[in-house]
C-alpha positions as CSV (number, residue, x, y, z in Angstrom):
1,M,-25.5,-5.9,-13.4
2,T,-23.4,-7.7,-10.9
3,S,-21.7,-5.9,-8.1
4,S,-18.3,-6.8,-9.5
5,T,-19.2,-5.2,-12.8
6,R,-20.5,-2.1,-11.1
7,L,-17.4,-1.9,-9.0
8,A,-15.2,-2.2,-12.1
9,Q,-17.1,0.6,-13.7
10,L,-16.6,2.8,-10.7
11,V,-12.9,2.1,-10.7
12,V,-12.7,3.2,-14.3
13,I,-14.6,6.4,-13.7
14,L,-12.4,7.2,-10.7
15,A,-9.2,6.4,-12.7
16,R,-10.3,8.7,-15.5
17,Q,-11.2,11.5,-13.0
18,L,-7.7,11.2,-11.6
19,G,-6.2,11.4,-15.1
20,W,-5.0,7.9,-15.3
21,K,-4.6,6.5,-18.8
22,M,-6.0,3.2,-19.8
23,A,-3.2,1.0,-21.2
24,A,-3.6,-1.2,-24.3
25,A,-2.9,-4.9,-24.1
26,P,0.8,-5.7,-24.0
27,E,2.4,-7.6,-26.8
28,P,2.3,-11.3,-26.2
29,S,6.1,-11.4,-25.5
30,A,5.6,-8.8,-22.8
31,A,2.6,-10.5,-21.3
32,E,4.5,-13.0,-19.1
33,G,3.4,-12.7,-15.6
34,M,0.2,-10.9,-16.6
35,P,-3.2,-12.3,-15.4
36,H,-4.7,-14.8,-17.7
37,S,-8.3,-14.0,-16.8
38,C,-10.6,-10.9,-16.5
39,G,-11.1,-9.6,-13.0
40,I,-14.8,-9.0,-13.7
41,C,-16.1,-12.1,-15.6
42,H,-13.2,-14.4,-14.6
43,M,-13.0,-15.7,-18.2
44,D,-9.6,-16.3,-19.7
45,F,-8.3,-13.7,-22.1
46,D,-8.1,-14.9,-25.8
47,D,-5.4,-13.7,-28.1
48,E,-7.8,-11.8,-30.2
49,E,-9.7,-10.1,-27.4
50,R,-9.1,-6.5,-26.4
51,M,-8.2,-6.0,-22.8
52,Q,-7.4,-3.0,-20.7
53,I,-4.9,-2.7,-17.9
54,L,-5.4,-0.2,-15.1
55,P,-2.4,1.6,-13.6
56,C,-2.8,-0.7,-10.6
57,A,-2.1,-3.7,-13.1
58,H,-5.6,-5.2,-12.9
59,S,-6.7,-6.5,-16.2
60,F,-10.2,-6.6,-17.7
61,H,-11.9,-7.3,-21.0
62,E,-12.6,-4.0,-22.7
63,Y,-16.2,-5.2,-23.1
64,C,-16.6,-5.9,-19.3
65,L,-15.4,-2.4,-18.4
66,Q,-17.9,-0.8,-20.8
67,H,-21.0,-2.8,-19.9
């Protein structure tokens, strides 16, 4: 496990403890200005992939946050 993956997992744990809700991916029309790549693996988001957006507006692949 990389340090960035572990850090992302800790951020998610802390966010849940603080009662933050994980947002679903925005509709494509609302995604303008959104990051085009995951903050953990740095791969671009595909249209079919599920991503999660933290309240701080950082975006991650759902898979990257869970593993």
